[in-house]
N, CA, C, O and the ligand as a Tripos MOL2 file, in Angstrom:
@<TRIPOS>MOLECULE
protein
  245   243    62     0     0
PROTEIN
NO_CHARGES

@<TRIPOS>ATOM
      1 N         -27.5820   -2.5720   -8.7500 N.3       1 MET1
      2 CA        -26.8630   -2.7150   -7.5210 C.3       1 MET1
      3 C         -25.6530   -1.6900   -7.6010 C.2       1 MET1
      4 O         -24.9560   -1.6420   -8.6150 O.2       1 MET1
      5 N         -25.4210   -0.8720   -6.5020 N.am      2 SER2
      6 CA        -24.5270    0.1030   -6.4650 C.3       2 SER2
      7 C         -23.1220   -0.4780   -5.8790 C.2       2 SER2
      8 O         -23.1720   -1.4310   -5.1020 O.2       2 SER2
      9 N         -21.9640    0.0480   -6.2180 N.am      3 SER3
     10 CA        -20.7020   -0.3500   -5.8370 C.3       3 SER3
     11 C         -20.7770    0.0400   -4.3580 C.2       3 SER3
     12 O         -21.2450    1.1300   -4.0290 O.2       3 SER3
     13 N         -20.3100   -0.8570   -3.4540 N.am      4 ARG4
     14 CA        -20.0760   -0.4460   -2.1760 C.3       4 ARG4
     15 C         -18.7360   -0.3380   -1.6260 C.2       4 ARG4
     16 O         -17.8570   -1.0890   -2.0500 O.2       4 ARG4
     17 N         -18.5000    0.4960   -0.7480 N.am      5 CYS5
     18 CA        -17.1360    0.8270   -0.2800 C.3       5 CYS5
     19 C         -16.6900   -0.3840    0.6320 C.2       5 CYS5
     20 O         -17.4970   -0.6700    1.5160 O.2       5 CYS5
     21 N         -15.6080   -1.0970    0.5670 N.am      6 GLY6
     22 CA        -15.3370   -2.1320    1.4020 C.3       6 GLY6
     23 C         -14.8750   -1.7770    2.9140 C.2       6 GLY6
     24 O         -14.5920   -2.6070    3.7780 O.2       6 GLY6
     25 N         -14.8600   -0.5450    3.0310 N.am      7 HIS7
     26 CA        -14.5200   -0.1330    4.4750 C.3       7 HIS7
     27 C         -15.6560    0.4140    5.2110 C.2       7 HIS7
     28 O         -15.9090   -0.0080    6.3390 O.2       7 HIS7
     29 N         -16.4280    1.4130    4.5980 N.am      8 CYS8
     30 CA        -17.5670    1.6490    5.4310 C.3       8 CYS8
     31 C         -18.9660    1.3060    4.9190 C.2       8 CYS8
     32 O         -19.9650    1.5330    5.6020 O.2       8 CYS8
     33 N         -19.0180    0.7620    3.7190 N.am      9 ASN9
     34 CA        -20.2460    0.0560    3.1070 C.3       9 ASN9
     35 C         -21.0180    1.1640    2.4270 C.2       9 ASN9
     36 O         -22.1810    0.9670    2.0770 O.2       9 ASN9
     37 N         -20.3350    2.4750    2.2000 N.am     10 GLY10
     38 CA        -20.8530    3.6030    1.5330 C.3      10 GLY10
     39 C         -21.0560    3.2070    0.1570 C.2      10 GLY10
     40 O         -20.4060    2.2860   -0.3370 O.2      10 GLY10
     41 N         -22.1270    4.0100   -0.6290 N.am     11 THR11
     42 CA        -22.2200    3.7860   -2.0540 C.3      11 THR11
     43 C         -21.9510    5.0440   -2.6940 C.2      11 THR11
     44 O         -22.2830    5.0590   -3.8800 O.2      11 THR11
     45 N         -21.4570    6.0760   -2.2590 N.am     12 LYS12
     46 CA        -21.1890    7.3430   -2.9920 C.3      12 LYS12
     47 C         -19.6840    7.5320   -3.2460 C.2      12 LYS12
     48 O         -18.8290    7.3470   -2.3790 O.2      12 LYS12
     49 N         -19.4460    7.8970   -4.4460 N.am     13 TRP13
     50 CA        -17.8330    8.0010   -4.6910 C.3      13 TRP13
     51 C         -17.6410    9.4730   -5.1030 C.2      13 TRP13
     52 O         -18.6130   10.1460   -5.4470 O.2      13 TRP13
     53 N         -16.4850    9.9380   -5.0730 N.am     14 GLU14
     54 CA        -16.0340   11.2940   -5.6570 C.3      14 GLU14
     55 C         -14.5150   11.0620   -6.1650 C.2      14 GLU14
     56 O         -13.7650   10.0950   -6.0350 O.2      14 GLU14
     57 N         -14.3470   12.3440   -6.8060 N.am     15 LEU15
     58 CA        -12.7990   12.2540   -7.3470 C.3      15 LEU15
     59 C         -12.2360   13.3880   -6.4700 C.2      15 LEU15
     60 O         -12.8970   14.3470   -6.0730 O.2      15 LEU15
     61 N         -11.0340   13.1780   -6.2350 N.am     16 ALA16
     62 CA        -10.1500   14.1730   -5.4510 C.3      16 ALA16
     63 C          -8.8410   14.0870   -6.0790 C.2      16 ALA16
     64 O          -8.2290   13.0420   -6.3010 O.2      16 ALA16
     65 N          -8.3490   15.6240   -6.4260 N.am     17 GLU17
     66 CA         -7.2320   15.7340   -6.8920 C.3      17 GLU17
     67 C          -6.1280   15.6920   -5.9550 C.2      17 GLU17
     68 O          -6.1830   16.4070   -4.9540 O.2      17 GLU17
     69 N          -5.0880   14.9060   -6.1690 N.am     18 GLU18
     70 CA         -4.0420   14.6520   -5.3190 C.3      18 GLU18
     71 C          -2.6630   14.7570   -6.1150 C.2      18 GLU18
     72 O          -2.5570   14.5630   -7.3260 O.2      18 GLU18
     73 N          -1.7020   15.0670   -5.3160 N.am     19 SER19
     74 CA         -0.1520   15.0200   -5.8890 C.3      19 SER19
     75 C           0.5300   14.1990   -5.0370 C.2      19 SER19
     76 O           0.9800   14.7320   -4.0230 O.2      19 SER19
     77 N           0.7540   12.7950   -5.2320 N.am     20 PRO20
     78 CA          1.5130   11.9510   -4.4300 C.3      20 PRO20
     79 C           2.9610   12.3080   -4.2870 C.2      20 PRO20
     80 O           3.5920   12.7140   -5.2630 O.2      20 PRO20
     81 N           3.5000   12.1750   -3.1240 N.am     21 ASP21
     82 CA          4.9770   12.4150   -2.9700 C.3      21 ASP21
     83 C           5.9370   11.7370   -4.0260 C.2      21 ASP21
     84 O           5.8780   10.5120   -4.1340 O.2      21 ASP21
     85 N           6.6440   12.3140   -4.6570 N.am     22 GLY22
     86 CA          7.6550   11.7580   -5.6250 C.3      22 GLY22
     87 C           7.1930   11.6320   -7.0050 C.2      22 GLY22
     88 O           7.8400   11.0580   -7.8810 O.2      22 GLY22
     89 N           5.8150   12.3020   -7.2060 N.am     23 SER23
     90 CA          5.3050   12.2570   -8.5700 C.3      23 SER23
     91 C           5.1470   13.6330   -9.1570 C.2      23 SER23
     92 O           4.4970   14.4920   -8.5610 O.2      23 SER23
     93 N           5.6590   13.8330  -10.1750 N.am     24 ARG24
     94 CA          5.6140   15.0600  -10.9720 C.3      24 ARG24
     95 C           4.1320   15.3690  -11.4640 C.2      24 ARG24
     96 O           3.7700   16.4210  -11.9930 O.2      24 ARG24
     97 N           3.5080   14.4900  -11.2480 N.am     25 TYR25
     98 CA          2.0370   14.7820  -11.8880 C.3      25 TYR25
     99 C           1.0540   14.6210  -10.9050 C.2      25 TYR25
    100 O           1.2670   14.0480   -9.8370 O.2      25 TYR25
    101 N          -0.2120   15.1990  -11.2940 N.am     26 LYS26
    102 CA         -1.3040   15.3170  -10.4260 C.3      26 LYS26
    103 C          -2.2550   13.9600  -11.0050 C.2      26 LYS26
    104 O          -2.2940   13.5040  -12.1480 O.2      26 LYS26
    105 N          -2.9110   13.5580   -9.9030 N.am     27 PHE27
    106 CA         -3.9670   12.4170  -10.1270 C.3      27 PHE27
    107 C          -5.2720   12.6000   -9.5740 C.2      27 PHE27
    108 O          -5.4380   13.1790   -8.5010 O.2      27 PHE27
    109 N          -6.2770   12.0930  -10.3140 N.am     28 TYR28
    110 CA         -7.5170   11.9660   -9.5710 C.3      28 TYR28
    111 C          -7.6240   10.7480   -8.6840 C.2      28 TYR28
    112 O          -7.5720    9.6650   -9.2680 O.2      28 TYR28
    113 N          -7.7430   10.7430   -7.5630 N.am     29 PHE29
    114 CA         -8.1410    9.5760   -6.6740 C.3      29 PHE29
    115 C          -9.7600    9.3590   -6.8840 C.2      29 PHE29
    116 O         -10.5430   10.2920   -6.7020 O.2      29 PHE29
    117 N         -10.1450    8.1910   -7.2380 N.am     30 VAL30
    118 CA        -11.5770    7.8120   -6.9980 C.3      30 VAL30
    119 C         -11.7470    7.1980   -5.4000 C.2      30 VAL30
    120 O         -11.1810    6.2110   -4.9290 O.2      30 VAL30
    121 N         -12.5510    7.9630   -4.8490 N.am     31 ARG31
    122 CA        -12.4810    7.6710   -3.3620 C.3      31 ARG31
    123 C         -13.8410    7.6680   -2.8070 C.2      31 ARG31
    124 O         -14.6930    8.3980   -3.3140 O.2      31 ARG31
    125 N         -14.1220    6.9010   -1.7960 N.am     32 CYS32
    126 CA        -15.5370    6.8860   -1.0290 C.3      32 CYS32
    127 C         -15.7520    8.1570   -0.5660 C.2      32 CYS32
    128 O         -14.8910    8.7350    0.0980 O.2      32 CYS32
    129 N         -16.9640    8.7330   -0.8830 N.am     33 ALA33
    130 CA        -17.3510   10.0890   -0.4470 C.3      33 ALA33
    131 C         -17.6390   10.2560    1.0550 C.2      33 ALA33
    132 O         -17.8980   11.3530    1.5500 O.2      33 ALA33
    133 N         -17.5860    9.2020    1.6970 N.am     34 LYS34
    134 CA        -18.0180    9.1750    3.2210 C.3      34 LYS34
    135 C         -16.7590    8.9360    3.8210 C.2      34 LYS34
    136 O         -16.4060    9.9180    4.4720 O.2      34 LYS34
    137 N         -15.9340    7.9860    3.8480 N.am     35 CYS35
    138 CA        -14.6360    7.7850    4.5730 C.3      35 CYS35
    139 C         -13.3240    8.2510    3.9590 C.2      35 CYS35
    140 O         -12.2870    8.3870    4.6080 O.2      35 CYS35
    141 N         -13.4530    8.4860    2.6490 N.am     36 LYS36
    142 CA        -12.2750    8.8490    1.9040 C.3      36 LYS36
    143 C         -11.4270    7.9580    1.5230 C.2      36 LYS36
    144 O         -10.3960    8.3780    0.9980 O.2      36 LYS36
    145 N         -11.5930    6.6540    1.6590 N.am     37 VAL37
    146 CA        -10.8060    5.5990    1.2640 C.3      37 VAL37
    147 C         -10.6520    5.5400   -0.1810 C.2      37 VAL37
    148 O         -11.6810    5.4140   -0.8460 O.2      37 VAL37
    149 N          -9.3890    5.6190   -0.8420 N.am     38 PRO38
    150 CA         -9.3780    5.6240   -2.2460 C.3      38 PRO38
    151 C          -9.4620    4.1590   -2.8530 C.2      38 PRO38
    152 O          -8.8310    3.2280   -2.3520 O.2      38 PRO38
    153 N         -10.1780    4.0320   -3.8270 N.am     39 ILE39
    154 CA        -10.4190    2.6030   -4.5870 C.3      39 ILE39
    155 C          -9.6460    2.6800   -5.9890 C.2      39 ILE39
    156 O          -9.5040    1.6440   -6.6380 O.2      39 ILE39
    157 N          -9.1910    3.7900   -6.4190 N.am     40 GLY40
    158 CA         -8.7040    3.9250   -7.6560 C.3      40 GLY40
    159 C          -8.0640    5.1920   -8.0800 C.2      40 GLY40
    160 O          -8.4310    6.2240   -7.5180 O.2      40 GLY40
    161 N          -7.0580    5.2530   -9.0960 N.am     41 VAL41
    162 CA         -6.5160    6.3980   -9.4580 C.3      41 VAL41
    163 C          -6.7440    6.7820  -10.8110 C.2      41 VAL41
    164 O          -6.6620    5.8650  -11.6290 O.2      41 VAL41
    165 N          -7.0050    7.8960  -11.2310 N.am     42 VAL42
    166 CA         -7.3140    8.3310  -12.6520 C.3      42 VAL42
    167 C          -6.0240    9.3810  -12.9950 C.2      42 VAL42
    168 O          -5.6740   10.3340  -12.2990 O.2      42 VAL42
    169 N          -5.4880    8.9770  -14.1290 N.am     43 ASP43
    170 CA         -4.4210    9.9610  -14.6450 C.3      43 ASP43
    171 C          -5.1320   11.3510  -14.8830 C.2      43 ASP43
    172 O          -6.2500   11.4430  -15.3900 O.2      43 ASP43
    173 N          -4.3520   12.4450  -14.4560 N.am     44 TYR44
    174 CA         -4.8980   13.6840  -14.5600 C.3      44 TYR44
    175 C          -4.9610   14.2460  -15.9170 C.2      44 TYR44
    176 O          -5.6070   15.2780  -16.1020 O.2      44 TYR44
    177 N          -4.3470   13.6580  -16.8860 N.am     45 TYR45
    178 CA         -4.0990   14.3770  -18.3280 C.3      45 TYR45
    179 C          -4.5450   13.4420  -19.3530 C.2      45 TYR45
    180 O          -4.8010   13.8790  -20.4750 O.2      45 TYR45
    181 N          -4.6730   12.1220  -19.0730 N.am     46 ASP46
    182 CA         -5.2930   10.9910  -19.8640 C.3      46 ASP46
    183 C          -6.1820   10.2300  -19.3020 C.2      46 ASP46
    184 O          -5.8450    9.1220  -18.8860 O.2      46 ASP46
    185 N          -7.4500   10.6710  -19.1870 N.am     47 THR47
    186 CA         -8.4310    9.9020  -18.3770 C.3      47 THR47
    187 C          -9.1660    8.8660  -18.9930 C.2      47 THR47
    188 O          -9.8020    8.0710  -18.3020 O.2      47 THR47
    189 N          -9.1430    8.7990  -20.1680 N.am     48 HIS48
    190 CA        -10.2840    7.9080  -20.7970 C.3      48 HIS48
    191 C         -10.1110    6.4580  -20.5050 C.2      48 HIS48
    192 O         -11.0690    5.8070  -20.0880 O.2      48 HIS48
    193 N          -8.8430    5.8690  -20.7150 N.am     49 ASP49
    194 CA         -8.7340    4.6200  -20.5600 C.3      49 ASP49
    195 C          -8.6810    4.1510  -19.0530 C.2      49 ASP49
    196 O          -9.1050    3.0540  -18.6880 O.2      49 ASP49
    197 N          -8.1500    5.0360  -18.2640 N.am     50 GLU50
    198 CA         -8.1460    4.6970  -16.7250 C.3      50 GLU50
    199 C          -9.5420    4.9330  -16.2470 C.2      50 GLU50
    200 O          -9.9320    4.2750  -15.2830 O.2      50 GLU50
    201 N         -10.2130    5.6650  -16.7270 N.am     51 LEU51
    202 CA        -11.7200    5.7330  -16.3550 C.3      51 LEU51
    203 C         -12.6320    4.4960  -16.6330 C.2      51 LEU51
    204 O         -13.5990    4.1300  -15.9640 O.2      51 LEU51
    205 N         -12.0750    3.8860  -17.8520 N.am     52 LYS52
    206 CA        -12.8050    2.7770  -18.2860 C.3      52 LYS52
    207 C         -12.4320    1.4140  -17.3500 C.2      52 LYS52
    208 O         -13.1820    0.4850  -17.0510 O.2      52 LYS52
    209 N         -11.2380    1.5870  -17.0490 N.am     53 ALA53
    210 CA        -10.6180    0.4880  -16.1080 C.3      53 ALA53
    211 C         -11.3430    0.6960  -14.6990 C.2      53 ALA53
    212 O         -11.8600   -0.2490  -14.1040 O.2      53 ALA53
    213 N         -11.3430    1.8210  -14.2790 N.am     54 ILE54
    214 CA        -12.0010    2.0240  -13.0060 C.3      54 ILE54
    215 C         -13.4710    1.5420  -12.8340 C.2      54 ILE54
    216 O         -13.9100    0.8250  -11.9360 O.2      54 ILE54
    217 N         -14.2270    2.1610  -14.0310 N.am     55 LYS55
    218 CA        -15.5920    1.7900  -14.3880 C.3      55 LYS55
    219 C         -15.7770    0.2840  -14.1650 C.2      55 LYS55
    220 O         -16.7540   -0.1550  -13.5580 O.2      55 LYS55
    221 N         -14.8620   -0.4520  -14.6470 N.am     56 LYS56
    222 CA        -14.9530   -1.8910  -15.0640 C.3      56 LYS56
    223 C         -14.6820   -2.3700  -13.4510 C.2      56 LYS56
    224 O         -15.4830   -3.1520  -12.9410 O.2      56 LYS56
    225 N         -13.6690   -1.9320  -12.7720 N.am     57 HIS57
    226 CA        -13.5370   -2.3380  -11.4520 C.3      57 HIS57
    227 C         -14.7380   -2.0730  -10.5910 C.2      57 HIS57
    228 O         -15.0720   -2.8520   -9.7000 O.2      57 HIS57
    229 N         -15.3820   -0.9650  -10.8670 N.am     58 LEU58
    230 CA        -16.4800   -0.7120   -9.8790 C.3      58 LEU58
    231 C         -17.7360   -1.5740  -10.2960 C.2      58 LEU58
    232 O         -18.7350   -1.6060   -9.5780 O.2      58 LEU58
    233 N         -17.6510   -2.2670  -11.4750 N.am     59 GLY59
    234 CA        -18.7000   -3.0120  -11.8720 C.3      59 GLY59
    235 C         -19.8610   -2.2320  -12.7140 C.2      59 GLY59
    236 O         -20.9990   -2.6850  -12.8390 O.2      59 GLY59
    237 N         -19.4390   -1.0600  -13.2460 N.am     60 ILE60
    238 CA        -20.6230   -0.0680  -13.7670 C.3      60 ILE60
    239 C         -20.4600   -0.0650  -15.3610 C.2      60 ILE60
    240 O         -21.1610    0.6520  -16.0760 O.2      60 ILE60
    241 N         -19.4860   -0.9170  -15.8510 N.am     61 LEU61
    242 CA        -19.3710   -1.0620  -17.3120 C.3      61 LEU61
    243 C         -19.9390   -2.1930  -17.9600 C.2      61 LEU61
    244 O         -19.8450   -2.3160  -19.1810 O.2      61 LEU61
    245 ZN        -16.1950    4.2200    2.5620 Zn       62 ZN62
@<TRIPOS>BOND
     1     1     2 1
     2     2     3 1
     3     3     4 2
     4     3     5 am
     5     5     6 1
     6     6     7 1
     7     7     8 2
     8     7     9 am
     9     9    10 1
    10    10    11 1
    11    11    12 2
    12    11    13 am
    13    13    14 1
    14    14    15 1
    15    15    16 2
    16    15    17 am
    17    17    18 1
    18    18    19 1
    19    19    20 2
    20    19    21 am
    21    21    22 1
    22    22    23 1
    23    23    24 2
    24    23    25 am
    25    25    26 1
    26    26    27 1
    27    27    28 2
    28    27    29 am
    29    29    30 1
    30    30    31 1
    31    31    32 2
    32    31    33 am
    33    33    34 1
    34    34    35 1
    35    35    36 2
    36    35    37 am
    37    37    38 1
    38    38    39 1
    39    39    40 2
    40    39    41 am
    41    41    42 1
    42    42    43 1
    43    43    44 2
    44    43    45 am
    45    45    46 1
    46    46    47 1
    47    47    48 2
    48    47    49 am
    49    49    50 1
    50    50    51 1
    51    51    52 2
    52    51    53 am
    53    53    54 1
    54    54    55 1
    55    55    56 2
    56    55    57 am
    57    57    58 1
    58    58    59 1
    59    59    60 2
    60    59    61 am
    61    61    62 1
    62    62    63 1
    63    63    64 2
    64    63    65 am
    65    65    66 1
    66    66    67 1
    67    67    68 2
    68    67    69 am
    69    69    70 1
    70    70    71 1
    71    71    72 2
    72    71    73 am
    73    73    74 1
    74    74    75 1
    75    75    76 2
    76    75    77 am
    77    77    78 1
    78    78    79 1
    79    79    80 2
    80    79    81 am
    81    81    82 1
    82    82    83 1
    83    83    84 2
    84    83    85 am
    85    85    86 1
    86    86    87 1
    87    87    88 2
    88    87    89 am
    89    89    90 1
    90    90    91 1
    91    91    92 2
    92    91    93 am
    93    93    94 1
    94    94    95 1
    95    95    96 2
    96    95    97 am
    97    97    98 1
    98    98    99 1
    99    99   100 2
   100    99   101 am
   101   101   102 1
   102   102   103 1
   103   103   104 2
   104   103   105 am
   105   105   106 1
   106   106   107 1
   107   107   108 2
   108   107   109 am
   109   109   110 1
   110   110   111 1
   111   111   112 2
   112   111   113 am
   113   113   114 1
   114   114   115 1
   115   115   116 2
   116   115   117 am
   117   117   118 1
   118   118   119 1
   119   119   120 2
   120   119   121 am
   121   121   122 1
   122   122   123 1
   123   123   124 2
   124   123   125 am
   125   125   126 1
   126   126   127 1
   127   127   128 2
   128   127   129 am
   129   129   130 1
   130   130   131 1
   131   131   132 2
   132   131   133 am
   133   133   134 1
   134   134   135 1
   135   135   136 2
   136   135   137 am
   137   137   138 1
   138   138   139 1
   139   139   140 2
   140   139   141 am
   141   141   142 1
   142   142   143 1
   143   143   144 2
   144   143   145 am
   145   145   146 1
   146   146   147 1
   147   147   148 2
   148   147   149 am
   149   149   150 1
   150   150   151 1
   151   151   152 2
   152   151   153 am
   153   153   154 1
   154   154   155 1
   155   155   156 2
   156   155   157 am
   157   157   158 1
   158   158   159 1
   159   159   160 2
   160   159   161 am
   161   161   162 1
   162   162   163 1
   163   163   164 2
   164   163   165 am
   165   165   166 1
   166   166   167 1
   167   167   168 2
   168   167   169 am
   169   169   170 1
   170   170   171 1
   171   171   172 2
   172   171   173 am
   173   173   174 1
   174   174   175 1
   175   175   176 2
   176   175   177 am
   177   177   178 1
   178   178   179 1
   179   179   180 2
   180   179   181 am
   181   181   182 1
   182   182   183 1
   183   183   184 2
   184   183   185 am
   185   185   186 1
   186   186   187 1
   187   187   188 2
   188   187   189 am
   189   189   190 1
   190   190   191 1
   191   191   192 2
   192   191   193 am
   193   193   194 1
   194   194   195 1
   195   195   196 2
   196   195   197 am
   197   197   198 1
   198   198   199 1
   199   199   200 2
   200   199   201 am
   201   201   202 1
   202   202   203 1
   203   203   204 2
   204   203   205 am
   205   205   206 1
   206   206   207 1
   207   207   208 2
   208   207   209 am
   209   209   210 1
   210   210   211 1
   211   211   212 2
   212   211   213 am
   213   213   214 1
   214   214   215 1
   215   215   216 2
   216   215   217 am
   217   217   218 1
   218   218   219 1
   219   219   220 2
   220   219   221 am
   221   221   222 1
   222   222   223 1
   223   223   224 2
   224   223   225 am
   225   225   226 1
   226   226   227 1
   227   227   228 2
   228   227   229 am
   229   229   230 1
   230   230   231 1
   231   231   232 2
   232   231   233 am
   233   233   234 1
   234   234   235 1
   235   235   236 2
   236   235   237 am
   237   237   238 1
   238   238   239 1
   239   239   240 2
   240   239   241 am
   241   241   242 1
   242   242   243 1
   243   243   244 2
@<TRIPOS>SUBSTRUCTURE
     1 MET1         2 RESIDUE 1 A MET
     2 SER2         6 RESIDUE 1 A SER
     3 SER3        10 RESIDUE 1 A SER
     4 ARG4        14 RESIDUE 1 A ARG
     5 CYS5        18 RESIDUE 1 A CYS
     6 GLY6        22 RESIDUE 1 A GLY
     7 HIS7        26 RESIDUE 1 A HIS
     8 CYS8        30 RESIDUE 1 A CYS
     9 ASN9        34 RESIDUE 1 A ASN
    10 GLY10       38 RESIDUE 1 A GLY
    11 THR11       42 RESIDUE 1 A THR
    12 LYS12       46 RESIDUE 1 A LYS
    13 TRP13       50 RESIDUE 1 A TRP
    14 GLU14       54 RESIDUE 1 A GLU
    15 LEU15       58 RESIDUE 1 A LEU
    16 ALA16       62 RESIDUE 1 A ALA
    17 GLU17       66 RESIDUE 1 A GLU
    18 GLU18       70 RESIDUE 1 A GLU
    19 SER19       74 RESIDUE 1 A SER
    20 PRO20       78 RESIDUE 1 A PRO
    21 ASP21       82 RESIDUE 1 A ASP
    22 GLY22       86 RESIDUE 1 A GLY
    23 SER23       90 RESIDUE 1 A SER
    24 ARG24       94 RESIDUE 1 A ARG
    25 TYR25       98 RESIDUE 1 A TYR
    26 LYS26      102 RESIDUE 1 A LYS
    27 PHE27      106 RESIDUE 1 A PHE
    28 TYR28      110 RESIDUE 1 A TYR
    29 PHE29      114 RESIDUE 1 A PHE
    30 VAL30      118 RESIDUE 1 A VAL
    31 ARG31      122 RESIDUE 1 A ARG
    32 CYS32      126 RESIDUE 1 A CYS
    33 ALA33      130 RESIDUE 1 A ALA
    34 LYS34      134 RESIDUE 1 A LYS
    35 CYS35      138 RESIDUE 1 A CYS
    36 LYS36      142 RESIDUE 1 A LYS
    37 VAL37      146 RESIDUE 1 A VAL
    38 PRO38      150 RESIDUE 1 A PRO
    39 ILE39      154 RESIDUE 1 A ILE
    40 GLY40      158 RESIDUE 1 A GLY
    41 VAL41      162 RESIDUE 1 A VAL
    42 VAL42      166 RESIDUE 1 A VAL
    43 ASP43      170 RESIDUE 1 A ASP
    44 TYR44      174 RESIDUE 1 A TYR
    45 TYR45      178 RESIDUE 1 A TYR
    46 ASP46      182 RESIDUE 1 A ASP
    47 THR47      186 RESIDUE 1 A THR
    48 HIS48      190 RESIDUE 1 A HIS
    49 ASP49      194 RESIDUE 1 A ASP
    50 GLU50      198 RESIDUE 1 A GLU
    51 LEU51      202 RESIDUE 1 A LEU
    52 LYS52      206 RESIDUE 1 A LYS
    53 ALA53      210 RESIDUE 1 A ALA
    54 ILE54      214 RESIDUE 1 A ILE
    55 LYS55      218 RESIDUE 1 A LYS
    56 LYS56      222 RESIDUE 1 A LYS
    57 HIS57      226 RESIDUE 1 A HIS
    58 LEU58      230 RESIDUE 1 A LEU
    59 GLY59      234 RESIDUE 1 A GLY
    60 ILE60      238 RESIDUE 1 A ILE
    61 LEU61      242 RESIDUE 1 A LEU
    62 ZN62       245 GROUP 0 **** ****
């Protein structure tokens, strides 16, 4: 079963590079490919643990 976006019910996800205001670092937002609602953030420089946490959150780990 695919993870579904709580906003538009979409099942496609994408990574978007963002630099939030007040942050010196860039992040990857995991967001719905359809409505662009972010559901998680991946550290730009050290992705492994964050990626695991997000996969767990998405239920694909
Ligand atoms: Zn969506």
